[in-house]
Biopython code that builds the backbone (N, CA, C, O; Angstrom):
import numpy as np
from Bio.PDB.StructureBuilder import StructureBuilder

atoms = [
    (1, "UNK", "N", (0.820, -1.196, 0.000)),
    (1, "UNK", "CA", (0.000, 0.000, 0.000)),
    (1, "UNK", "C", (0.862, 1.258, 0.000)),
    (1, "UNK", "O", (0.510, 2.249, -0.640)),
    (2, "UNK", "N", (2.000, 1.226, 0.720)),
    (2, "UNK", "CA", (2.829, 2.431, 0.791)),
    (2, "UNK", "C", (3.503, 2.756, -0.531)),
    (2, "UNK", "O", (3.895, 3.900, -0.761)),
    (3, "UNK", "N", (3.642, 1.757, -1.410)),
    (3, "UNK", "CA", (4.284, 1.997, -2.694)),
    (3, "UNK", "C", (3.354, 2.656, -3.706)),
    (3, "UNK", "O", (3.810, 3.182, -4.721)),
    (4, "UNK", "N", (2.067, 2.628, -3.436)),
    (4, "UNK", "CA", (1.117, 3.243, -4.359)),
    (4, "UNK", "C", (1.386, 4.742, -4.496)),
    (4, "UNK", "O", (1.324, 5.284, -5.600)),
    (5, "UNK", "N", (1.682, 5.410, -3.389)),
    (5, "UNK", "CA", (1.986, 6.839, -3.427)),
    (5, "UNK", "C", (3.238, 7.139, -4.230)),
    (5, "UNK", "O", (3.287, 8.117, -4.975)),
    (6, "UNK", "N", (4.254, 6.291, -4.077)),
    (6, "UNK", "CA", (5.499, 6.477, -4.828)),
    (6, "UNK", "C", (5.253, 6.253, -6.311)),
    (6, "UNK", "O", (5.713, 7.034, -7.144)),
    (7, "UNK", "N", (4.533, 5.197, -6.643)),
    (7, "UNK", "CA", (4.229, 4.902, -8.047)),
    (7, "UNK", "C", (3.415, 6.035, -8.665)),
    (7, "UNK", "O", (3.678, 6.448, -9.794)),
    (8, "UNK", "N", (2.436, 6.532, -7.931)),
    (8, "UNK", "CA", (1.612, 7.635, -8.424)),
    (8, "UNK", "C", (2.447, 8.896, -8.638)),
    (8, "UNK", "O", (2.278, 9.590, -9.641)),
    (9, "UNK", "N", (3.341, 9.191, -7.705)),
    (9, "UNK", "CA", (4.195, 10.374, -7.836)),
    (9, "UNK", "C", (5.112, 10.263, -9.053)),
    (9, "UNK", "O", (5.293, 11.232, -9.790)),
    (10, "UNK", "N", (5.686, 9.083, -9.260)),
    (10, "UNK", "CA", (6.563, 8.872, -10.419)),
    (10, "UNK", "C", (5.755, 9.001, -11.711)),
    (10, "UNK", "O", (6.207, 9.625, -12.670)),
    (11, "UNK", "N", (4.548, 8.404, -11.732)),
    (11, "UNK", "CA", (3.691, 8.502, -12.917)),
    (11, "UNK", "C", (3.349, 9.957, -13.226)),
    (11, "UNK", "O", (3.458, 10.394, -14.372)),
    (12, "UNK", "N", (2.935, 10.707, -12.205)),
    (12, "UNK", "CA", (2.553, 12.103, -12.434)),
    (12, "UNK", "C", (3.738, 12.942, -12.894)),
    (12, "UNK", "O", (3.583, 13.829, -13.735)),
    (13, "UNK", "N", (4.918, 12.668, -12.349)),
    (13, "UNK", "CA", (6.113, 13.391, -12.793)),
    (13, "UNK", "C", (6.418, 13.066, -14.252)),
    (13, "UNK", "O", (6.722, 13.963, -15.038)),
    (14, "UNK", "N", (6.339, 11.798, -14.612)),
    (14, "UNK", "CA", (6.645, 11.384, -15.982)),
    (14, "UNK", "C", (5.630, 11.944, -16.975)),
    (14, "UNK", "O", (6.017, 12.495, -18.005)),
    (15, "UNK", "N", (4.338, 11.810, -16.680)),
    (15, "UNK", "CA", (3.310, 12.284, -17.607)),
    (15, "UNK", "C", (3.314, 13.812, -17.683)),
    (15, "UNK", "O", (2.959, 14.385, -18.713)),
    (16, "UNK", "N", (3.711, 14.462, -16.602)),
    (16, "UNK", "CA", (3.826, 15.922, -16.618)),
    (16, "UNK", "C", (4.959, 16.367, -17.531)),
    (16, "UNK", "O", (4.820, 17.353, -18.255)),
    (17, "UNK", "N", (6.076, 15.651, -17.505)),
    (17, "UNK", "CA", (7.183, 15.969, -18.422)),
    (17, "UNK", "C", (6.763, 15.747, -19.869)),
    (17, "UNK", "O", (7.080, 16.552, -20.745)),
    (18, "UNK", "N", (6.054, 14.658, -20.116)),
    (18, "UNK", "CA", (5.562, 14.385, -21.471)),
    (18, "UNK", "C", (4.629, 15.507, -21.912)),
    (18, "UNK", "O", (4.738, 15.989, -23.040)),
    (19, "UNK", "N", (3.722, 15.926, -21.050)),
    (19, "UNK", "CA", (2.778, 17.004, -21.369)),
    (19, "UNK", "C", (3.521, 18.303, -21.666)),
    (19, "UNK", "O", (3.182, 19.023, -22.606)),
    (20, "UNK", "N", (4.528, 18.592, -20.864)),
    (20, "UNK", "CA", (5.327, 19.802, -21.062)),
    (20, "UNK", "C", (5.996, 19.793, -22.431)),
    (20, "UNK", "O", (5.872, 20.754, -23.191)),
    (21, "UNK", "N", (6.700, 18.717, -22.745)),
    (21, "UNK", "CA", (7.433, 18.648, -24.003)),
    (21, "UNK", "C", (6.496, 18.593, -25.210)),
    (21, "UNK", "O", (6.789, 19.192, -26.244)),
    (22, "UNK", "N", (5.367, 17.876, -25.088)),
    (22, "UNK", "CA", (4.426, 17.816, -26.211)),
    (22, "UNK", "C", (3.830, 19.187, -26.506)),
    (22, "UNK", "O", (3.678, 19.560, -27.669)),
    (23, "UNK", "N", (3.498, 19.925, -25.478)),
    (23, "UNK", "CA", (2.903, 21.247, -25.671)),
    (23, "UNK", "C", (3.906, 22.208, -26.297)),
    (23, "UNK", "O", (3.576, 22.949, -27.223)),
    (24, "UNK", "N", (5.127, 22.188, -25.786)),
    (24, "UNK", "CA", (6.172, 23.056, -26.350)),
    (24, "UNK", "C", (6.481, 22.658, -27.786)),
    (24, "UNK", "O", (6.631, 23.518, -28.653)),
    (25, "UNK", "N", (6.578, 21.345, -28.041)),
    (25, "UNK", "CA", (6.853, 20.885, -29.406)),
    (25, "UNK", "C", (5.738, 21.293, -30.355)),
    (25, "UNK", "O", (6.010, 21.730, -31.473)),
    (26, "UNK", "N", (4.483, 21.158, -29.930)),
    (26, "UNK", "CA", (3.370, 21.516, -30.802)),
    (26, "UNK", "C", (3.389, 23.002, -31.122)),
    (26, "UNK", "O", (3.081, 23.397, -32.246)),
    (27, "UNK", "N", (3.742, 23.814, -30.164)),
    (27, "UNK", "CA", (3.856, 25.261, -30.409)),
    (27, "UNK", "C", (4.947, 25.527, -31.448)),
    (27, "UNK", "O", (4.766, 26.327, -32.365)),
    (28, "UNK", "N", (6.081, 24.840, -31.286)),
    (28, "UNK", "CA", (7.182, 24.997, -32.241)),
    (28, "UNK", "C", (6.758, 24.507, -33.625)),
    (28, "UNK", "O", (6.998, 25.185, -34.624)),
    (29, "UNK", "N", (6.131, 23.336, -33.686)),
    (29, "UNK", "CA", (5.722, 22.759, -34.961)),
    (29, "UNK", "C", (4.683, 23.629, -35.664)),
    (29, "UNK", "O", (4.658, 23.693, -36.894)),
    (30, "UNK", "N", (3.839, 24.289, -34.905)),
    (30, "UNK", "CA", (2.829, 25.161, -35.503)),
    (30, "UNK", "C", (3.478, 26.250, -36.346)),
    (30, "UNK", "O", (2.925, 26.675, -37.360)),
    (31, "UNK", "N", (4.638, 26.691, -35.925)),
    (31, "UNK", "CA", (5.341, 27.756, -36.626)),
    (31, "UNK", "C", (6.299, 27.224, -37.690)),
    (31, "UNK", "O", (6.362, 27.762, -38.796)),
    (32, "UNK", "N", (7.038, 26.179, -37.361)),
    (32, "UNK", "CA", (8.141, 25.747, -38.206)),
    (32, "UNK", "C", (7.872, 24.515, -39.056)),
    (32, "UNK", "O", (8.468, 24.370, -40.123)),
    (33, "UNK", "N", (6.997, 23.632, -38.616)),
    (33, "UNK", "CA", (6.789, 22.372, -39.314)),
    (33, "UNK", "C", (5.344, 21.902, -39.127)),
    (33, "UNK", "O", (5.103, 20.925, -38.419)),
    (34, "UNK", "N", (4.382, 22.586, -39.753)),
    (34, "UNK", "CA", (2.965, 22.304, -39.509)),
    (34, "UNK", "C", (2.529, 20.872, -39.836)),
    (34, "UNK", "O", (1.500, 20.415, -39.339)),
    (35, "UNK", "N", (3.282, 20.175, -40.647)),
    (35, "UNK", "CA", (2.909, 18.807, -41.008)),
    (35, "UNK", "C", (3.177, 17.822, -39.873)),
    (35, "UNK", "O", (2.707, 16.685, -39.918)),
    (36, "UNK", "N", (3.918, 18.242, -38.867)),
    (36, "UNK", "CA", (4.281, 17.352, -37.761)),
    (36, "UNK", "C", (3.717, 17.820, -36.429)),
    (36, "UNK", "O", (4.362, 17.697, -35.389)),
    (37, "UNK", "N", (2.515, 18.355, -36.475)),
    (37, "UNK", "CA", (1.851, 18.815, -35.256)),
    (37, "UNK", "C", (1.427, 17.629, -34.403)),
    (37, "UNK", "O", (1.237, 16.522, -34.907)),
    (38, "UNK", "N", (1.284, 17.872, -33.116)),
    (38, "UNK", "CA", (0.749, 16.864, -32.197)),
    (38, "UNK", "C", (-0.777, 16.922, -32.316)),
    (38, "UNK", "O", (-1.359, 17.998, -32.180)),
    (39, "UNK", "N", (-1.431, 15.795, -32.566)),
    (39, "UNK", "CA", (-2.894, 15.820, -32.676)),
    (39, "UNK", "C", (-3.550, 16.323, -31.379)),
    (39, "UNK", "O", (-3.067, 16.058, -30.278)),
    (40, "UNK", "N", (-4.647, 17.044, -31.538)),
    (40, "UNK", "CA", (-5.355, 17.581, -30.375)),
    (40, "UNK", "C", (-5.803, 16.470, -29.436)),
    (40, "UNK", "O", (-5.770, 16.634, -28.217)),
    (41, "UNK", "N", (-6.221, 15.339, -29.998)),
    (41, "UNK", "CA", (-6.659, 14.212, -29.164)),
    (41, "UNK", "C", (-5.501, 13.699, -28.302)),
    (41, "UNK", "O", (-5.718, 13.274, -27.168)),
    (42, "UNK", "N", (-4.297, 13.735, -28.824)),
    (42, "UNK", "CA", (-3.130, 13.295, -28.058)),
    (42, "UNK", "C", (-2.849, 14.257, -26.911)),
    (42, "UNK", "O", (-2.550, 13.826, -25.797)),
    (43, "UNK", "N", (-2.943, 15.554, -27.176)),
    (43, "UNK", "CA", (-2.737, 16.545, -26.120)),
    (43, "UNK", "C", (-3.793, 16.390, -25.020)),
    (43, "UNK", "O", (-3.463, 16.402, -23.834)),
    (44, "UNK", "N", (-5.045, 16.248, -25.412)),
    (44, "UNK", "CA", (-6.107, 16.084, -24.421)),
    (44, "UNK", "C", (-5.975, 14.753, -23.681)),
    (44, "UNK", "O", (-6.252, 14.676, -22.484)),
    (45, "UNK", "N", (-5.558, 13.718, -24.385)),
    (45, "UNK", "CA", (-5.354, 12.414, -23.747)),
    (45, "UNK", "C", (-4.241, 12.456, -22.717)),
    (45, "UNK", "O", (-4.356, 11.854, -21.650)),
    (46, "UNK", "N", (-3.171, 13.159, -23.027)),
    (46, "UNK", "CA", (-2.071, 13.316, -22.076)),
    (46, "UNK", "C", (-2.552, 14.071, -20.837)),
    (46, "UNK", "O", (-2.165, 13.753, -19.712)),
    (47, "UNK", "N", (-3.382, 15.053, -21.055)),
    (47, "UNK", "CA", (-3.967, 15.790, -19.942)),
    (47, "UNK", "C", (-4.833, 14.878, -19.089)),
    (47, "UNK", "O", (-4.779, 14.928, -17.860)),
    (48, "UNK", "N", (-5.628, 14.049, -19.743)),
    (48, "UNK", "CA", (-6.517, 13.124, -19.044)),
    (48, "UNK", "C", (-5.735, 12.093, -18.236)),
    (48, "UNK", "O", (-6.202, 11.647, -17.189)),
    (49, "UNK", "N", (-4.560, 11.714, -18.708)),
    (49, "UNK", "CA", (-3.735, 10.726, -18.010)),
    (49, "UNK", "C", (-2.983, 11.294, -16.808)),
    (49, "UNK", "O", (-2.297, 10.555, -16.102)),
    (50, "UNK", "N", (-3.105, 12.601, -16.571)),
    (50, "UNK", "CA", (-2.496, 13.170, -15.379)),
    (50, "UNK", "C", (-1.635, 14.397, -15.628)),
    (50, "UNK", "O", (-1.100, 14.975, -14.682)),
    (51, "UNK", "N", (-1.493, 14.802, -16.874)),
    (51, "UNK", "CA", (-0.647, 15.944, -17.170)),
    (51, "UNK", "C", (-1.391, 17.261, -17.263)),
    (51, "UNK", "O", (-0.877, 18.224, -17.831)),
    (52, "UNK", "N", (-2.588, 17.317, -16.715)),
    (52, "UNK", "CA", (-3.438, 18.496, -16.895)),
    (52, "UNK", "C", (-2.878, 19.762, -16.249)),
    (52, "UNK", "O", (-2.977, 20.844, -16.827)),
    (53, "UNK", "N", (-2.302, 19.641, -15.077)),
    (53, "UNK", "CA", (-1.788, 20.835, -14.382)),
    (53, "UNK", "C", (-0.645, 21.454, -15.187)),
    (53, "UNK", "O", (-0.643, 22.654, -15.461)),
    (54, "UNK", "N", (0.312, 20.627, -15.556)),
    (54, "UNK", "CA", (1.476, 21.129, -16.296)),
    (54, "UNK", "C", (1.070, 21.607, -17.685)),
    (54, "UNK", "O", (1.567, 22.629, -18.160)),
    (55, "UNK", "N", (0.174, 20.877, -18.336)),
    (55, "UNK", "CA", (-0.243, 21.283, -19.678)),
    (55, "UNK", "C", (-0.960, 22.631, -19.633)),
    (55, "UNK", "O", (-0.703, 23.489, -20.478)),
    (56, "UNK", "N", (-1.846, 22.831, -18.671)),
    (56, "UNK", "CA", (-2.549, 24.105, -18.563)),
    (56, "UNK", "C", (-1.572, 25.247, -18.281)),
    (56, "UNK", "O", (-1.646, 26.303, -18.908)),
    (57, "UNK", "N", (-0.668, 25.029, -17.345)),
    (57, "UNK", "CA", (0.330, 26.062, -17.027)),
    (57, "UNK", "C", (1.217, 26.375, -18.228)),
    (57, "UNK", "O", (1.519, 27.538, -18.495)),
    (58, "UNK", "N", (1.635, 25.335, -18.952)),
    (58, "UNK", "CA", (2.483, 25.534, -20.122)),
    (58, "UNK", "C", (1.726, 26.269, -21.217)),
    (58, "UNK", "O", (2.262, 27.188, -21.836)),
    (59, "UNK", "N", (0.480, 25.869, -21.457)),
    (59, "UNK", "CA", (-0.321, 26.533, -22.479)),
    (59, "UNK", "C", (-0.476, 28.023, -22.175)),
    (59, "UNK", "O", (-0.363, 28.861, -23.070)),
    (60, "UNK", "N", (-0.733, 28.343, -20.923)),
    (60, "UNK", "CA", (-0.906, 29.749, -20.551)),
    (60, "UNK", "C", (0.410, 30.510, -20.612)),
    (60, "UNK", "O", (0.432, 31.685, -20.978)),
    (61, "UNK", "N", (1.502, 29.849, -20.257)),
    (61, "UNK", "CA", (2.813, 30.506, -20.253)),
    (61, "UNK", "C", (3.293, 30.817, -21.665)),
    (61, "UNK", "O", (3.763, 31.922, -21.935)),
    (62, "UNK", "N", (3.174, 29.838, -22.569)),
    (62, "UNK", "CA", (3.677, 30.052, -23.927)),
    (62, "UNK", "C", (2.573, 30.506, -24.886)),
    (62, "UNK", "O", (2.811, 30.672, -26.083)),
    (63, "UNK", "N", (1.378, 30.704, -24.356)),
    (63, "UNK", "CA", (0.208, 31.144, -25.129)),
    (63, "UNK", "C", (-0.045, 30.251, -26.342)),
    (63, "UNK", "O", (-0.057, 30.696, -27.489)),
    (64, "UNK", "N", (-0.245, 28.983, -26.035)),
    (64, "UNK", "CA", (-0.526, 28.012, -27.084)),
    (64, "UNK", "C", (-1.890, 27.385, -26.829)),
    (64, "UNK", "O", (-2.165, 26.923, -25.722)),
    (65, "UNK", "N", (-2.728, 27.366, -27.828)),
    (65, "UNK", "CA", (-4.081, 26.811, -27.774)),
    (65, "UNK", "C", (-5.004, 27.606, -26.849)),
    (65, "UNK", "O", (-6.053, 27.101, -26.449)),
    (66, "UNK", "N", (-4.635, 28.824, -26.508)),
    (66, "UNK", "CA", (-5.440, 29.601, -25.571)),
    (66, "UNK", "C", (-6.715, 30.165, -26.210)),
    (66, "UNK", "O", (-7.608, 30.624, -25.498)),
    (67, "UNK", "N", (-6.807, 30.135, -27.522)),
    (67, "UNK", "CA", (-8.015, 30.606, -28.194)),
    (67, "UNK", "C", (-8.951, 29.455, -28.547)),
    (67, "UNK", "O", (-10.016, 29.668, -29.127)),
    (68, "UNK", "N", (-8.552, 28.239, -28.196)),
    (68, "UNK", "CA", (-9.359, 27.065, -28.493)),
    (68, "UNK", "C", (-10.216, 26.722, -27.265)),
    (68, "UNK", "O", (-9.692, 26.359, -26.212)),
    (69, "UNK", "N", (-11.517, 26.841, -27.419)),
    (69, "UNK", "CA", (-12.436, 26.562, -26.312)),
    (69, "UNK", "C", (-12.279, 25.128, -25.828)),
    (69, "UNK", "O", (-12.391, 24.852, -24.634)),
    (70, "UNK", "N", (-12.018, 24.216, -26.763)),
    (70, "UNK", "CA", (-11.841, 22.810, -26.408)),
    (70, "UNK", "C", (-10.743, 22.646, -25.358)),
    (70, "UNK", "O", (-10.854, 21.791, -24.479)),
    (71, "UNK", "N", (-9.705, 23.440, -25.439)),
    (71, "UNK", "CA", (-8.599, 23.337, -24.498)),
    (71, "UNK", "C", (-8.804, 24.209, -23.264)),
    (71, "UNK", "O", (-8.509, 23.783, -22.147)),
    (72, "UNK", "N", (-9.298, 25.405, -23.454)),
    (72, "UNK", "CA", (-9.430, 26.323, -22.327)),
    (72, "UNK", "C", (-10.590, 25.960, -21.404)),
    (72, "UNK", "O", (-10.627, 26.418, -20.262)),
    (73, "UNK", "N", (-11.524, 25.159, -21.868)),
    (73, "UNK", "CA", (-12.571, 24.622, -20.992)),
    (73, "UNK", "C", (-12.294, 23.160, -20.648)),
    (73, "UNK", "O", (-12.514, 22.723, -19.518)),
    (74, "UNK", "N", (-11.810, 22.417, -21.637)),
    (74, "UNK", "CA", (-11.601, 20.986, -21.457)),
    (74, "UNK", "C", (-10.556, 20.636, -20.421)),
    (74, "UNK", "O", (-10.797, 19.795, -19.555)),
    (75, "UNK", "N", (-9.410, 21.265, -20.499)),
    (75, "UNK", "CA", (-8.340, 20.920, -19.557)),
    (75, "UNK", "C", (-8.685, 21.328, -18.124)),
    (75, "UNK", "O", (-8.448, 20.536, -17.212)),
    (76, "UNK", "N", (-9.230, 22.514, -17.879)),
    (76, "UNK", "CA", (-9.667, 22.800, -16.502)),
    (76, "UNK", "C", (-10.748, 21.833, -16.004)),
    (76, "UNK", "O", (-10.754, 21.470, -14.828)),
    (77, "UNK", "N", (-11.658, 21.416, -16.886)),
    (77, "UNK", "CA", (-12.669, 20.442, -16.477)),
    (77, "UNK", "C", (-12.033, 19.094, -16.135)),
    (77, "UNK", "O", (-12.428, 18.442, -15.168)),
    (78, "UNK", "N", (-11.049, 18.684, -16.933)),
    (78, "UNK", "CA", (-10.316, 17.453, -16.637)),
    (78, "UNK", "C", (-9.622, 17.584, -15.286)),
    (78, "UNK", "O", (-9.630, 16.649, -14.486)),
    (79, "UNK", "N", (-9.028, 18.732, -15.038)),
    (79, "UNK", "CA", (-8.330, 18.986, -13.779)),
    (79, "UNK", "C", (-9.284, 18.925, -12.590)),
    (79, "UNK", "O", (-8.944, 18.356, -11.552)),
    (80, "UNK", "N", (-10.457, 19.497, -12.729)),
    (80, "UNK", "CA", (-11.460, 19.452, -11.659)),
    (80, "UNK", "C", (-11.909, 18.013, -11.419)),
    (80, "UNK", "O", (-12.063, 17.590, -10.274)),
    (81, "UNK", "N", (-12.116, 17.271, -12.491)),
    (81, "UNK", "CA", (-12.500, 15.863, -12.367)),
    (81, "UNK", "C", (-11.410, 15.059, -11.658)),
    (81, "UNK", "O", (-11.705, 14.246, -10.782)),
    (82, "UNK", "N", (-10.163, 15.285, -12.033)),
    (82, "UNK", "CA", (-9.051, 14.577, -11.391)),
    (82, "UNK", "C", (-8.952, 14.937, -9.915)),
    (82, "UNK", "O", (-8.687, 14.068, -9.084)),
    (83, "UNK", "N", (-9.159, 16.197, -9.579)),
    (83, "UNK", "CA", (-9.114, 16.611, -8.175)),
    (83, "UNK", "C", (-10.245, 15.957, -7.381)),
    (83, "UNK", "O", (-10.043, 15.527, -6.245)),
    (84, "UNK", "N", (-11.427, 15.885, -7.977)),
    (84, "UNK", "CA", (-12.570, 15.250, -7.306)),
    (84, "UNK", "C", (-12.302, 13.763, -7.067)),
    (84, "UNK", "O", (-12.618, 13.230, -6.003)),
    (85, "UNK", "N", (-11.720, 13.105, -8.060)),
    (85, "UNK", "CA", (-11.385, 11.683, -7.909)),
    (85, "UNK", "C", (-10.332, 11.501, -6.824)),
    (85, "UNK", "O", (-10.438, 10.589, -6.005)),
    (86, "UNK", "N", (-9.313, 12.364, -6.810)),
    (86, "UNK", "CA", (-8.266, 12.275, -5.790)),
    (86, "UNK", "C", (-8.844, 12.476, -4.393)),
    (86, "UNK", "O", (-8.494, 11.743, -3.468)),
    (87, "UNK", "N", (-9.721, 13.457, -4.233)),
    (87, "UNK", "CA", (-10.341, 13.708, -2.927)),
    (87, "UNK", "C", (-11.196, 12.515, -2.508)),
    (87, "UNK", "O", (-11.173, 12.106, -1.347)),
    (88, "UNK", "N", (-11.944, 11.963, -3.451)),
    (88, "UNK", "CA", (-12.795, 10.802, -3.149)),
    (88, "UNK", "C", (-11.926, 9.614, -2.723)),
    (88, "UNK", "O", (-12.261, 8.914, -1.767)),
    (89, "UNK", "N", (-10.827, 9.385, -3.417)),
    (89, "UNK", "CA", (-9.939, 8.258, -3.072)),
    (89, "UNK", "C", (-9.300, 8.467, -1.704)),
    (89, "UNK", "O", (-9.192, 7.527, -0.917)),
    (90, "UNK", "N", (-8.885, 9.675, -1.425)),
    (90, "UNK", "CA", (-8.294, 9.966, -0.107)),
    (90, "UNK", "C", (-9.344, 9.752, 0.979)),
    (90, "UNK", "O", (-9.045, 9.190, 2.032)),
    (91, "UNK", "N", (-10.560, 10.194, 0.725)),
    (91, "UNK", "CA", (-11.649, 10.027, 1.689)),
    (91, "UNK", "C", (-11.939, 8.545, 1.931)),
    (91, "UNK", "O", (-12.181, 8.139, 3.068)),
    (92, "UNK", "N", (-11.916, 7.747, 0.882)),
    (92, "UNK", "CA", (-12.185, 6.316, 1.002)),
    (92, "UNK", "C", (-11.051, 5.617, 1.762)),
    (92, "UNK", "O", (-11.301, 4.755, 2.605)),
    (93, "UNK", "N", (-9.810, 5.994, 1.460)),
    (93, "UNK", "CA", (-8.654, 5.339, 2.082)),
    (93, "UNK", "C", (-8.536, 5.716, 3.549)),
    (93, "UNK", "O", (-8.214, 4.867, 4.380)),
    (94, "UNK", "N", (-8.790, 6.967, 3.879)),
    (94, "UNK", "CA", (-8.641, 7.423, 5.272)),
    (94, "UNK", "C", (-9.904, 7.216, 5.999)),
    (94, "UNK", "O", (-9.992, 7.534, 7.185)),
]
sb = StructureBuilder()
sb.init_structure("model")
sb.init_model(0)
sb.init_chain("A")
sb.init_seg("    ")
for serial, (resi, resn, name, xyz) in enumerate(atoms, 1):
    if name == "N":
        sb.init_residue(resn, " ", resi, " ")
    sb.init_atom(name, np.array(xyz, "f"), 0.0, 1.0, " ", f" {name:<3s}", serial, name[0])
structure = sb.get_structure()
C-alpha cells in the first residue's frame, strides 16, 4: 500500500514531463513544421492521463491553444474531475 503513493508520484512526474514537451513541441511545430503537429486528441489524452496541471500552465505561459475553447474549458474540467477523484480516493482510504 505504501508503494502506491510512490508509483503515483513517479507517474505524475513522468506524464507531466511528457505534457510539457508535447505542448512546447506543438507550439514549435505550428510555426516551423505544420505537417508534424501533435494531434489535439493526443494533447487532451495526455492531460486526461495526469498531465493536466502542467499542460494548462504551459499553455498559458507560452500562449498556445489559448483561443481554443476545447482546451481552455476541457483541460480545466479534466483537472477538476481529477481533483474530485483524488479527494474521493483519499476520503475512502482514510
